[in-house]
HTML snippet that shows the backbone in 3Dmol.js (N, CA, C, O; Angstrom):
<script src="https://3Dmol.org/build/3Dmol-min.js"></script>
<div id="view" style="width:600px;height:400px;position:relative"></div>
<script>
const pdb = `
ATOM      1  N   MET A   1      13.976  33.378   1.582  1.00  0.00           N
ATOM      2  CA  MET A   1      14.563  32.068   1.569  1.00  0.00           C
ATOM      3  C   MET A   1      15.574  32.006   0.431  1.00  0.00           C
ATOM      4  O   MET A   1      15.401  32.631  -0.615  1.00  0.00           O
ATOM      5  N   GLN A   2      16.614  31.251   0.657  1.00  0.00           N
ATOM      6  CA  GLN A   2      17.713  31.217  -0.295  1.00  0.00           C
ATOM      7  C   GLN A   2      17.923  29.807  -0.815  1.00  0.00           C
ATOM      8  O   GLN A   2      18.043  28.863  -0.035  1.00  0.00           O
ATOM      9  N   ALA A   3      17.968  29.665  -2.116  1.00  0.00           N
ATOM     10  CA  ALA A   3      18.244  28.354  -2.719  1.00  0.00           C
ATOM     11  C   ALA A   3      19.748  28.116  -2.685  1.00  0.00           C
ATOM     12  O   ALA A   3      20.540  29.034  -2.897  1.00  0.00           O
ATOM     13  N   HIS A   4      20.124  26.891  -2.419  1.00  0.00           N
ATOM     14  CA  HIS A   4      21.535  26.535  -2.349  1.00  0.00           C
ATOM     15  C   HIS A   4      21.950  25.825  -3.628  1.00  0.00           C
ATOM     16  O   HIS A   4      21.190  25.040  -4.197  1.00  0.00           O
ATOM     17  N   ALA A   5      23.161  26.112  -4.066  1.00  0.00           N
ATOM     18  CA  ALA A   5      23.699  25.386  -5.219  1.00  0.00           C
ATOM     19  C   ALA A   5      24.049  23.981  -4.753  1.00  0.00           C
ATOM     20  O   ALA A   5      24.795  23.806  -3.789  1.00  0.00           O
ATOM     21  N   VAL A   6      23.521  23.003  -5.425  1.00  0.00           N
ATOM     22  CA  VAL A   6      23.738  21.615  -5.045  1.00  0.00           C
ATOM     23  C   VAL A   6      24.246  20.866  -6.259  1.00  0.00           C
ATOM     24  O   VAL A   6      23.739  21.041  -7.367  1.00  0.00           O
ATOM     25  N   ARG A   7      25.253  20.026  -6.045  1.00  0.00           N
ATOM     26  CA  ARG A   7      25.760  19.212  -7.151  1.00  0.00           C
ATOM     27  C   ARG A   7      24.671  18.279  -7.650  1.00  0.00           C
ATOM     28  O   ARG A   7      23.910  17.739  -6.847  1.00  0.00           O
ATOM     29  N   PRO A   8      24.581  18.077  -8.958  1.00  0.00           N
ATOM     30  CA  PRO A   8      23.611  17.103  -9.464  1.00  0.00           C
ATOM     31  C   PRO A   8      23.975  15.706  -8.967  1.00  0.00           C
ATOM     32  O   PRO A   8      25.154  15.369  -8.861  1.00  0.00           O
ATOM     33  N   PRO A   9      22.981  14.911  -8.668  1.00  0.00           N
ATOM     34  CA  PRO A   9      23.250  13.546  -8.213  1.00  0.00           C
ATOM     35  C   PRO A   9      23.943  12.723  -9.293  1.00  0.00           C
ATOM     36  O   PRO A   9      23.774  12.988 -10.483  1.00  0.00           O
ATOM     37  N   SER A  10      24.722  11.726  -8.881  1.00  0.00           N
ATOM     38  CA  SER A  10      25.438  10.892  -9.847  1.00  0.00           C
ATOM     39  C   SER A  10      24.510   9.887 -10.525  1.00  0.00           C
ATOM     40  O   SER A  10      24.783   9.466 -11.649  1.00  0.00           O
ATOM     41  N   ASP A  11      23.427   9.498  -9.870  1.00  0.00           N
ATOM     42  CA  ASP A  11      22.433   8.579 -10.425  1.00  0.00           C
ATOM     43  C   ASP A  11      21.753   9.268 -11.616  1.00  0.00           C
ATOM     44  O   ASP A  11      21.276  10.395 -11.485  1.00  0.00           O
ATOM     45  N   ARG A  12      21.705   8.604 -12.767  1.00  0.00           N
ATOM     46  CA  ARG A  12      21.122   9.212 -13.979  1.00  0.00           C
ATOM     47  C   ARG A  12      19.687   9.667 -13.781  1.00  0.00           C
ATOM     48  O   ARG A  12      19.330  10.783 -14.161  1.00  0.00           O
ATOM     49  N   ALA A  13      18.860   8.813 -13.190  1.00  0.00           N
ATOM     50  CA  ALA A  13      17.459   9.169 -12.964  1.00  0.00           C
ATOM     51  C   ALA A  13      17.372  10.378 -12.049  1.00  0.00           C
ATOM     52  O   ALA A  13      16.586  11.292 -12.299  1.00  0.00           O
ATOM     53  N   LEU A  14      18.178  10.391 -10.986  1.00  0.00           N
ATOM     54  CA  LEU A  14      18.151  11.524 -10.060  1.00  0.00           C
ATOM     55  C   LEU A  14      18.656  12.802 -10.717  1.00  0.00           C
ATOM     56  O   LEU A  14      18.130  13.883 -10.451  1.00  0.00           O
ATOM     57  N   ALA A  15      19.663  12.691 -11.567  1.00  0.00           N
ATOM     58  CA  ALA A  15      20.186  13.878 -12.250  1.00  0.00           C
ATOM     59  C   ALA A  15      19.113  14.495 -13.145  1.00  0.00           C
ATOM     60  O   ALA A  15      18.967  15.717 -13.184  1.00  0.00           O
ATOM     61  N   ALA A  16      18.371  13.667 -13.856  1.00  0.00           N
ATOM     62  CA  ALA A  16      17.296  14.175 -14.718  1.00  0.00           C
ATOM     63  C   ALA A  16      16.190  14.815 -13.884  1.00  0.00           C
ATOM     64  O   ALA A  16      15.662  15.866 -14.247  1.00  0.00           O
ATOM     65  N   ILE A  17      15.843  14.179 -12.769  1.00  0.00           N
ATOM     66  CA  ILE A  17      14.811  14.731 -11.888  1.00  0.00           C
ATOM     67  C   ILE A  17      15.286  16.061 -11.317  1.00  0.00           C
ATOM     68  O   ILE A  17      14.531  17.034 -11.292  1.00  0.00           O
ATOM     69  N   TRP A  18      16.531  16.106 -10.860  1.00  0.00           N
ATOM     70  CA  TRP A  18      17.088  17.336 -10.286  1.00  0.00           C
ATOM     71  C   TRP A  18      16.993  18.487 -11.284  1.00  0.00           C
ATOM     72  O   TRP A  18      16.623  19.599 -10.906  1.00  0.00           O
ATOM     73  N   ASN A  19      17.320  18.237 -12.547  1.00  0.00           N
ATOM     74  CA  ASN A  19      17.226  19.285 -13.565  1.00  0.00           C
ATOM     75  C   ASN A  19      15.795  19.778 -13.715  1.00  0.00           C
ATOM     76  O   ASN A  19      15.559  20.984 -13.781  1.00  0.00           O
ATOM     77  N   ARG A  20      14.837  18.856 -13.769  1.00  0.00           N
ATOM     78  CA  ARG A  20      13.428  19.246 -13.924  1.00  0.00           C
ATOM     79  C   ARG A  20      12.917  19.992 -12.701  1.00  0.00           C
ATOM     80  O   ARG A  20      12.213  20.994 -12.835  1.00  0.00           O
ATOM     81  N   VAL A  21      13.261  19.519 -11.522  1.00  0.00           N
ATOM     82  CA  VAL A  21      12.801  20.177 -10.295  1.00  0.00           C
ATOM     83  C   VAL A  21      13.379  21.592 -10.216  1.00  0.00           C
ATOM     84  O   VAL A  21      12.665  22.531  -9.866  1.00  0.00           O
ATOM     85  N   GLN A  22      14.660  21.749 -10.537  1.00  0.00           N
ATOM     86  CA  GLN A  22      15.279  23.080 -10.529  1.00  0.00           C
ATOM     87  C   GLN A  22      14.596  24.015 -11.526  1.00  0.00           C
ATOM     88  O   GLN A  22      14.305  25.165 -11.198  1.00  0.00           O
ATOM     89  N   GLN A  23      14.339  23.527 -12.739  1.00  0.00           N
ATOM     90  CA  GLN A  23      13.683  24.353 -13.755  1.00  0.00           C
ATOM     91  C   GLN A  23      12.311  24.807 -13.289  1.00  0.00           C
ATOM     92  O   GLN A  23      11.957  25.979 -13.421  1.00  0.00           O
ATOM     93  N   GLN A  24      11.543  23.879 -12.745  1.00  0.00           N
ATOM     94  CA  GLN A  24      10.191  24.219 -12.304  1.00  0.00           C
ATOM     95  C   GLN A  24      10.217  25.179 -11.115  1.00  0.00           C
ATOM     96  O   GLN A  24       9.380  26.077 -11.027  1.00  0.00           O
ATOM     97  N   TYR A  25      11.158  24.997 -10.214  1.00  0.00           N
ATOM     98  CA  TYR A  25      11.268  25.907  -9.076  1.00  0.00           C
ATOM     99  C   TYR A  25      11.659  27.303  -9.553  1.00  0.00           C
ATOM    100  O   TYR A  25      11.131  28.297  -9.055  1.00  0.00           O
ATOM    101  N   ALA A  26      12.577  27.385 -10.510  1.00  0.00           N
ATOM    102  CA  ALA A  26      12.980  28.688 -11.043  1.00  0.00           C
ATOM    103  C   ALA A  26      11.796  29.402 -11.695  1.00  0.00           C
ATOM    104  O   ALA A  26      11.672  30.623 -11.595  1.00  0.00           O
ATOM    105  N   LEU A  27      10.933  28.645 -12.359  1.00  0.00           N
ATOM    106  CA  LEU A  27       9.762  29.232 -13.020  1.00  0.00           C
ATOM    107  C   LEU A  27       8.653  29.616 -12.051  1.00  0.00           C
ATOM    108  O   LEU A  27       8.035  30.670 -12.201  1.00  0.00           O
ATOM    109  N   HIS A  28       8.398  28.776 -11.065  1.00  0.00           N
ATOM    110  CA  HIS A  28       7.173  28.920 -10.267  1.00  0.00           C
ATOM    111  C   HIS A  28       7.376  29.192  -8.789  1.00  0.00           C
ATOM    112  O   HIS A  28       6.409  29.487  -8.087  1.00  0.00           O
ATOM    113  N   GLN A  29       8.605  29.103  -8.293  1.00  0.00           N
ATOM    114  CA  GLN A  29       8.878  29.209  -6.855  1.00  0.00           C
ATOM    115  C   GLN A  29       7.948  28.290  -6.077  1.00  0.00           C
ATOM    116  O   GLN A  29       7.915  27.092  -6.357  1.00  0.00           O
ATOM    117  N   ARG A  30       7.195  28.800  -5.119  1.00  0.00           N
ATOM    118  CA  ARG A  30       6.339  27.951  -4.274  1.00  0.00           C
ATOM    119  C   ARG A  30       4.875  27.959  -4.710  1.00  0.00           C
ATOM    120  O   ARG A  30       4.011  27.541  -3.938  1.00  0.00           O
ATOM    121  N   SER A  31       4.579  28.407  -5.887  1.00  0.00           N
ATOM    122  CA  SER A  31       3.183  28.535  -6.326  1.00  0.00           C
ATOM    123  C   SER A  31       2.591  27.189  -6.755  1.00  0.00           C
ATOM    124  O   SER A  31       3.304  26.195  -6.897  1.00  0.00           O
ATOM    125  N   ALA A  32       1.287  27.184  -6.953  1.00  0.00           N
ATOM    126  CA  ALA A  32       0.564  25.959  -7.329  1.00  0.00           C
ATOM    127  C   ALA A  32       1.140  25.275  -8.577  1.00  0.00           C
ATOM    128  O   ALA A  32       1.214  24.047  -8.596  1.00  0.00           O
ATOM    129  N   PRO A  33       1.550  26.011  -9.619  1.00  0.00           N
ATOM    130  CA  PRO A  33       2.111  25.326 -10.795  1.00  0.00           C
ATOM    131  C   PRO A  33       3.360  24.489 -10.475  1.00  0.00           C
ATOM    132  O   PRO A  33       3.626  23.496 -11.153  1.00  0.00           O
ATOM    133  N   LEU A  34       4.125  24.882  -9.450  1.00  0.00           N
ATOM    134  CA  LEU A  34       5.276  24.064  -9.054  1.00  0.00           C
ATOM    135  C   LEU A  34       4.806  22.690  -8.607  1.00  0.00           C
ATOM    136  O   LEU A  34       5.397  21.678  -8.982  1.00  0.00           O
ATOM    137  N   TRP A  35       3.750  22.649  -7.810  1.00  0.00           N
ATOM    138  CA  TRP A  35       3.279  21.375  -7.268  1.00  0.00           C
ATOM    139  C   TRP A  35       2.567  20.546  -8.330  1.00  0.00           C
ATOM    140  O   TRP A  35       2.565  19.318  -8.257  1.00  0.00           O
ATOM    141  N   SER A  36       1.965  21.202  -9.311  1.00  0.00           N
ATOM    142  CA  SER A  36       1.400  20.463 -10.450  1.00  0.00           C
ATOM    143  C   SER A  36       2.527  19.804 -11.244  1.00  0.00           C
ATOM    144  O   SER A  36       2.424  18.641 -11.634  1.00  0.00           O
ATOM    145  N   ALA A  37       3.593  20.552 -11.477  1.00  0.00           N
ATOM    146  CA  ALA A  37       4.751  19.997 -12.188  1.00  0.00           C
ATOM    147  C   ALA A  37       5.380  18.869 -11.373  1.00  0.00           C
ATOM    148  O   ALA A  37       5.803  17.856 -11.930  1.00  0.00           O
ATOM    149  N   HIS A  38       5.439  19.047 -10.061  1.00  0.00           N
ATOM    150  CA  HIS A  38       5.984  18.021  -9.165  1.00  0.00           C
ATOM    151  C   HIS A  38       5.187  16.717  -9.314  1.00  0.00           C
ATOM    152  O   HIS A  38       5.768  15.635  -9.387  1.00  0.00           O
ATOM    153  N   GLN A  39       3.882  16.829  -9.358  1.00  0.00           N
ATOM    154  CA  GLN A  39       3.026  15.650  -9.536  1.00  0.00           C
ATOM    155  C   GLN A  39       3.222  15.020 -10.916  1.00  0.00           C
ATOM    156  O   GLN A  39       3.219  13.797 -11.052  1.00  0.00           O
ATOM    157  N   ASP A  40       3.393  15.858 -11.931  1.00  0.00           N
ATOM    158  CA  ASP A  40       3.647  15.335 -13.283  1.00  0.00           C
ATOM    159  C   ASP A  40       4.952  14.535 -13.326  1.00  0.00           C
ATOM    160  O   ASP A  40       5.022  13.479 -13.953  1.00  0.00           O
ATOM    161  N   ILE A  41       5.974  15.047 -12.656  1.00  0.00           N
ATOM    162  CA  ILE A  41       7.253  14.337 -12.604  1.00  0.00           C
ATOM    163  C   ILE A  41       7.065  12.998 -11.896  1.00  0.00           C
ATOM    164  O   ILE A  41       7.603  11.980 -12.332  1.00  0.00           O
ATOM    165  N   GLN A  42       6.305  13.001 -10.808  1.00  0.00           N
ATOM    166  CA  GLN A  42       6.050  11.751 -10.082  1.00  0.00           C
ATOM    167  C   GLN A  42       5.288  10.743 -10.940  1.00  0.00           C
ATOM    168  O   GLN A  42       5.570   9.546 -10.884  1.00  0.00           O
ATOM    169  N   GLN A  43       4.338  11.211 -11.724  1.00  0.00           N
ATOM    170  CA  GLN A  43       3.602  10.305 -12.614  1.00  0.00           C
ATOM    171  C   GLN A  43       4.534   9.689 -13.651  1.00  0.00           C
ATOM    172  O   GLN A  43       4.421   8.506 -13.970  1.00  0.00           O
ATOM    173  N   ALA A  44       5.452  10.494 -14.176  1.00  0.00           N
ATOM    174  CA  ALA A  44       6.428   9.973 -15.137  1.00  0.00           C
ATOM    175  C   ALA A  44       7.326   8.930 -14.467  1.00  0.00           C
ATOM    176  O   ALA A  44       7.675   7.921 -15.080  1.00  0.00           O
ATOM    177  N   LEU A  45       7.697   9.177 -13.209  1.00  0.00           N
ATOM    178  CA  LEU A  45       8.517   8.209 -12.474  1.00  0.00           C
ATOM    179  C   LEU A  45       7.780   6.898 -12.288  1.00  0.00           C
ATOM    180  O   LEU A  45       8.372   5.826 -12.406  1.00  0.00           O
ATOM    181  N   LEU A  46       6.504   6.979 -12.000  1.00  0.00           N
ATOM    182  CA  LEU A  46       5.691   5.778 -11.822  1.00  0.00           C
ATOM    183  C   LEU A  46       5.734   4.922 -13.083  1.00  0.00           C
ATOM    184  O   LEU A  46       5.811   3.695 -13.011  1.00  0.00           O
ATOM    185  N   HIS A  47       5.685   5.576 -14.226  1.00  0.00           N
ATOM    186  CA  HIS A  47       5.727   4.877 -15.509  1.00  0.00           C
ATOM    187  C   HIS A  47       7.131   4.353 -15.821  1.00  0.00           C
ATOM    188  O   HIS A  47       7.291   3.200 -16.223  1.00  0.00           O
ATOM    189  N   ASP A  48       8.147   5.204 -15.635  1.00  0.00           N
ATOM    190  CA  ASP A  48       9.512   4.861 -16.049  1.00  0.00           C
ATOM    191  C   ASP A  48      10.301   4.033 -15.030  1.00  0.00           C
ATOM    192  O   ASP A  48      11.171   3.248 -15.411  1.00  0.00           O
ATOM    193  N   HIS A  49      10.007   4.201 -13.758  1.00  0.00           N
ATOM    194  CA  HIS A  49      10.793   3.548 -12.695  1.00  0.00           C
ATOM    195  C   HIS A  49       9.880   3.025 -11.588  1.00  0.00           C
ATOM    196  O   HIS A  49      10.032   3.432 -10.436  1.00  0.00           O
ATOM    197  N   PRO A  50       8.945   2.142 -11.902  1.00  0.00           N
ATOM    198  CA  PRO A  50       7.966   1.731 -10.887  1.00  0.00           C
ATOM    199  C   PRO A  50       8.588   1.083  -9.652  1.00  0.00           C
ATOM    200  O   PRO A  50       8.058   1.228  -8.550  1.00  0.00           O
ATOM    201  N   ARG A  51       9.679   0.385  -9.815  1.00  0.00           N
ATOM    202  CA  ARG A  51      10.304  -0.287  -8.661  1.00  0.00           C
ATOM    203  C   ARG A  51      11.133   0.651  -7.802  1.00  0.00           C
ATOM    204  O   ARG A  51      11.498   0.311  -6.676  1.00  0.00           O
ATOM    205  N   GLU A  52      11.427   1.822  -8.325  1.00  0.00           N
ATOM    206  CA  GLU A  52      12.231   2.794  -7.586  1.00  0.00           C
ATOM    207  C   GLU A  52      11.422   4.022  -7.192  1.00  0.00           C
ATOM    208  O   GLU A  52      11.988   5.036  -6.783  1.00  0.00           O
ATOM    209  N   LEU A  53      10.114   3.936  -7.311  1.00  0.00           N
ATOM    210  CA  LEU A  53       9.260   5.104  -7.104  1.00  0.00           C
ATOM    211  C   LEU A  53       9.457   5.742  -5.733  1.00  0.00           C
ATOM    212  O   LEU A  53       9.615   6.960  -5.644  1.00  0.00           O
ATOM    213  N   VAL A  54       9.451   4.960  -4.678  1.00  0.00           N
ATOM    214  CA  VAL A  54       9.582   5.524  -3.329  1.00  0.00           C
ATOM    215  C   VAL A  54      10.926   6.221  -3.170  1.00  0.00           C
ATOM    216  O   VAL A  54      10.990   7.341  -2.662  1.00  0.00           O
ATOM    217  N   ARG A  55      11.996   5.567  -3.599  1.00  0.00           N
ATOM    218  CA  ARG A  55      13.333   6.168  -3.483  1.00  0.00           C
ATOM    219  C   ARG A  55      13.425   7.479  -4.253  1.00  0.00           C
ATOM    220  O   ARG A  55      13.956   8.469  -3.749  1.00  0.00           O
ATOM    221  N   LEU A  56      12.903   7.479  -5.479  1.00  0.00           N
ATOM    222  CA  LEU A  56      12.998   8.674  -6.310  1.00  0.00           C
ATOM    223  C   LEU A  56      12.085   9.788  -5.810  1.00  0.00           C
ATOM    224  O   LEU A  56      12.460  10.960  -5.848  1.00  0.00           O
ATOM    225  N   CYS A  57      10.892   9.433  -5.343  1.00  0.00           N
ATOM    226  CA  CYS A  57       9.995  10.459  -4.793  1.00  0.00           C
ATOM    227  C   CYS A  57      10.575  11.054  -3.512  1.00  0.00           C
ATOM    228  O   CYS A  57      10.463  12.258  -3.283  1.00  0.00           O
ATOM    229  N   ASN A  58      11.191  10.226  -2.683  1.00  0.00           N
ATOM    230  CA  ASN A  58      11.839  10.754  -1.483  1.00  0.00           C
ATOM    231  C   ASN A  58      13.004  11.665  -1.855  1.00  0.00           C
ATOM    232  O   ASN A  58      13.238  12.680  -1.198  1.00  0.00           O
ATOM    233  N   ALA A  59      13.726  11.305  -2.900  1.00  0.00           N
ATOM    234  CA  ALA A  59      14.810  12.165  -3.376  1.00  0.00           C
ATOM    235  C   ALA A  59      14.250  13.494  -3.874  1.00  0.00           C
ATOM    236  O   ALA A  59      14.830  14.549  -3.620  1.00  0.00           O
ATOM    237  N   MET A  60      13.121  13.442  -4.584  1.00  0.00           N
ATOM    238  CA  MET A  60      12.474  14.680  -5.047  1.00  0.00           C
ATOM    239  C   MET A  60      12.077  15.557  -3.869  1.00  0.00           C
ATOM    240  O   MET A  60      12.238  16.777  -3.918  1.00  0.00           O
ATOM    241  N   ALA A  61      11.565  14.948  -2.823  1.00  0.00           N
ATOM    242  CA  ALA A  61      11.174  15.701  -1.634  1.00  0.00           C
ATOM    243  C   ALA A  61      12.389  16.409  -1.038  1.00  0.00           C
ATOM    244  O   ALA A  61      12.307  17.572  -0.642  1.00  0.00           O
ATOM    245  N   GLY A  62      13.506  15.704  -0.977  1.00  0.00           N
ATOM    246  CA  GLY A  62      14.733  16.316  -0.481  1.00  0.00           C
ATOM    247  C   GLY A  62      15.213  17.451  -1.373  1.00  0.00           C
ATOM    248  O   GLY A  62      15.732  18.452  -0.880  1.00  0.00           O
ATOM    249  N   MET A  63      15.044  17.301  -2.674  1.00  0.00           N
ATOM    250  CA  MET A  63      15.426  18.360  -3.612  1.00  0.00           C
ATOM    251  C   MET A  63      14.580  19.606  -3.379  1.00  0.00           C
ATOM    252  O   MET A  63      15.098  20.722  -3.355  1.00  0.00           O
ATOM    253  N   ALA A  64      13.281  19.409  -3.209  1.00  0.00           N
ATOM    254  CA  ALA A  64      12.383  20.542  -2.952  1.00  0.00           C
ATOM    255  C   ALA A  64      12.791  21.254  -1.669  1.00  0.00           C
ATOM    256  O   ALA A  64      12.754  22.483  -1.596  1.00  0.00           O
ATOM    257  N   GLU A  65      13.177  20.490  -0.672  1.00  0.00           N
ATOM    258  CA  GLU A  65      13.629  21.075   0.591  1.00  0.00           C
ATOM    259  C   GLU A  65      14.913  21.871   0.381  1.00  0.00           C
ATOM    260  O   GLU A  65      15.024  22.998   0.864  1.00  0.00           O
ATOM    261  N   ARG A  66      15.882  21.301  -0.333  1.00  0.00           N
ATOM    262  CA  ARG A  66      17.156  22.000  -0.573  1.00  0.00           C
ATOM    263  C   ARG A  66      16.964  23.291  -1.353  1.00  0.00           C
ATOM    264  O   ARG A  66      17.680  24.268  -1.135  1.00  0.00           O
ATOM    265  N   LEU A  67      15.996  23.292  -2.263  1.00  0.00           N
ATOM    266  CA  LEU A  67      15.740  24.502  -3.048  1.00  0.00           C
ATOM    267  C   LEU A  67      14.994  25.564  -2.248  1.00  0.00           C
ATOM    268  O   LEU A  67      14.985  26.736  -2.624  1.00  0.00           O
ATOM    269  N   GLY A  68      14.373  25.158  -1.148  1.00  0.00           N
ATOM    270  CA  GLY A  68      13.610  26.112  -0.346  1.00  0.00           C
ATOM    271  C   GLY A  68      12.128  26.116  -0.654  1.00  0.00           C
ATOM    272  O   GLY A  68      11.403  26.993  -0.184  1.00  0.00           O
ATOM    273  N   ALA A  69      11.663  25.149  -1.437  1.00  0.00           N
ATOM    274  CA  ALA A  69      10.235  25.082  -1.774  1.00  0.00           C
ATOM    275  C   ALA A  69       9.410  24.656  -0.564  1.00  0.00           C
ATOM    276  O   ALA A  69       8.247  25.039  -0.435  1.00  0.00           O
ATOM    277  N   VAL A  70      10.013  23.865   0.318  1.00  0.00           N
ATOM    278  CA  VAL A  70       9.369  23.444   1.572  1.00  0.00           C
ATOM    279  C   VAL A  70      10.402  23.540   2.684  1.00  0.00           C
ATOM    280  O   VAL A  70      11.606  23.442   2.446  1.00  0.00           O
ATOM    281  N   GLU A  71       9.912  23.733   3.894  1.00  0.00           N
ATOM    282  CA  GLU A  71      10.836  23.793   5.024  1.00  0.00           C
ATOM    283  C   GLU A  71      11.331  22.394   5.402  1.00  0.00           C
ATOM    284  O   GLU A  71      12.524  22.183   5.621  1.00  0.00           O
ATOM    285  N   TYR A  72      10.395  21.445   5.474  1.00  0.00           N
ATOM    286  CA  TYR A  72      10.728  20.063   5.800  1.00  0.00           C
ATOM    287  C   TYR A  72      10.020  19.145   4.816  1.00  0.00           C
ATOM    288  O   TYR A  72       8.796  19.184   4.697  1.00  0.00           O
ATOM    289  N   ALA A  73      10.772  18.336   4.123  1.00  0.00           N
ATOM    290  CA  ALA A  73      10.200  17.424   3.131  1.00  0.00           C
ATOM    291  C   ALA A  73       9.518  16.242   3.813  1.00  0.00           C
ATOM    292  O   ALA A  73      10.026  15.701   4.795  1.00  0.00           O
ATOM    293  N   GLN A  74       8.376  15.853   3.289  1.00  0.00           N
ATOM    294  CA  GLN A  74       7.669  14.666   3.772  1.00  0.00           C
ATOM    295  C   GLN A  74       8.174  13.459   2.983  1.00  0.00           C
ATOM    296  O   GLN A  74       8.241  13.499   1.754  1.00  0.00           O
ATOM    297  N   LEU A  75       8.523  12.400   3.683  1.00  0.00           N
ATOM    298  CA  LEU A  75       9.057  11.206   3.039  1.00  0.00           C
ATOM    299  C   LEU A  75       8.030  10.085   3.037  1.00  0.00           C
ATOM    300  O   LEU A  75       7.116  10.061   3.862  1.00  0.00           O
ATOM    301  N   LEU A  76       8.190   9.165   2.107  1.00  0.00           N
ATOM    302  CA  LEU A  76       7.279   8.033   1.955  1.00  0.00           C
ATOM    303  C   LEU A  76       7.858   6.757   2.554  1.00  0.00           C
ATOM    304  O   LEU A  76       9.070   6.541   2.524  1.00  0.00           O
ATOM    305  N   ARG A  77       6.988   5.917   3.096  1.00  0.00           N
ATOM    306  CA  ARG A  77       7.305   4.545   3.514  1.00  0.00           C
ATOM    307  C   ARG A  77       8.579   4.358   4.319  1.00  0.00           C
ATOM    308  O   ARG A  77       9.361   3.450   4.037  1.00  0.00           O
ATOM    309  N   HIS A  78       8.786   5.161   5.268  1.00  0.00           N
ATOM    310  CA  HIS A  78       9.908   4.955   6.178  1.00  0.00           C
ATOM    311  C   HIS A  78       9.357   4.499   7.508  1.00  0.00           C
ATOM    312  O   HIS A  78       8.265   4.901   7.910  1.00  0.00           O
ATOM    313  N   ARG A  79      10.106   3.666   8.185  1.00  0.00           N
ATOM    314  CA  ARG A  79       9.652   3.176   9.481  1.00  0.00           C
ATOM    315  C   ARG A  79       9.353   4.356  10.397  1.00  0.00           C
ATOM    316  O   ARG A  79       8.375   4.335  11.144  1.00  0.00           O
ATOM    317  N   HIS A  80      10.179   5.363  10.343  1.00  0.00           N
ATOM    318  CA  HIS A  80       9.961   6.565  11.140  1.00  0.00           C
ATOM    319  C   HIS A  80       9.439   7.652  10.206  1.00  0.00           C
ATOM    320  O   HIS A  80      10.083   8.685  10.024  1.00  0.00           O
ATOM    321  N   ALA A  81       8.280   7.415   9.621  1.00  0.00           N
ATOM    322  CA  ALA A  81       7.713   8.334   8.629  1.00  0.00           C
ATOM    323  C   ALA A  81       7.575   9.720   9.221  1.00  0.00           C
ATOM    324  O   ALA A  81       7.300   9.889  10.409  1.00  0.00           O
ATOM    325  N   GLY A  82       7.770  10.686   8.381  1.00  0.00           N
ATOM    326  CA  GLY A  82       7.644  12.064   8.822  1.00  0.00           C
ATOM    327  C   GLY A  82       8.508  12.945   7.969  1.00  0.00           C
ATOM    328  O   GLY A  82       8.585  12.790   6.751  1.00  0.00           O
ATOM    329  N   CYS A  83       9.155  13.870   8.628  1.00  0.00           N
ATOM    330  CA  CYS A  83       9.944  14.872   7.927  1.00  0.00           C
ATOM    331  C   CYS A  83      11.415  14.485   7.913  1.00  0.00           C
ATOM    332  O   CYS A  83      11.866  13.641   8.687  1.00  0.00           O
ATOM    333  N   THR A  84      12.138  15.118   7.022  1.00  0.00           N
ATOM    334  CA  THR A  84      13.578  14.922   7.009  1.00  0.00           C
ATOM    335  C   THR A  84      14.154  15.607   8.233  1.00  0.00           C
ATOM    336  O   THR A  84      13.555  16.547   8.756  1.00  0.00           O
ATOM    337  N   SER A  85      15.295  15.154   8.693  1.00  0.00           N
ATOM    338  CA  SER A  85      15.921  15.791   9.851  1.00  0.00           C
ATOM    339  C   SER A  85      16.765  16.954   9.369  1.00  0.00           C
ATOM    340  O   SER A  85      17.271  16.950   8.247  1.00  0.00           O
ATOM    341  N   ARG A  86      16.903  17.910  10.198  1.00  0.00           N
ATOM    342  CA  ARG A  86      17.737  19.072   9.895  1.00  0.00           C
ATOM    343  C   ARG A  86      18.841  19.166  10.881  1.00  0.00           C
ATOM    344  O   ARG A  86      19.662  20.080  10.804  1.00  0.00           O
TER     345      ARG A  86
END
`;
const viewer = $3Dmol.createViewer("view");
viewer.addModel(pdb, "pdb");
viewer.setStyle({}, {cartoon: {color: "spectrum"}});
viewer.zoomTo();
viewer.render();
</script>
């Protein structure tokens, strides 16, 4: 699987998340420590951005998909809940 170079998001919160997700993926690829770090990032989001949690977690899911950590990202609270489209 090949990771794609992706521009950092313009949103400050998303840019910080993107940097952390990239670092953790580079360190752990698809192993359990990646998902532990992913959960830690989500917990920090809950504290720092409680009103934007769903949007930011869905963005994180998309980032994991773009990096190749998952084939299809699972999204939260969408009327058509499920995977991202390809």
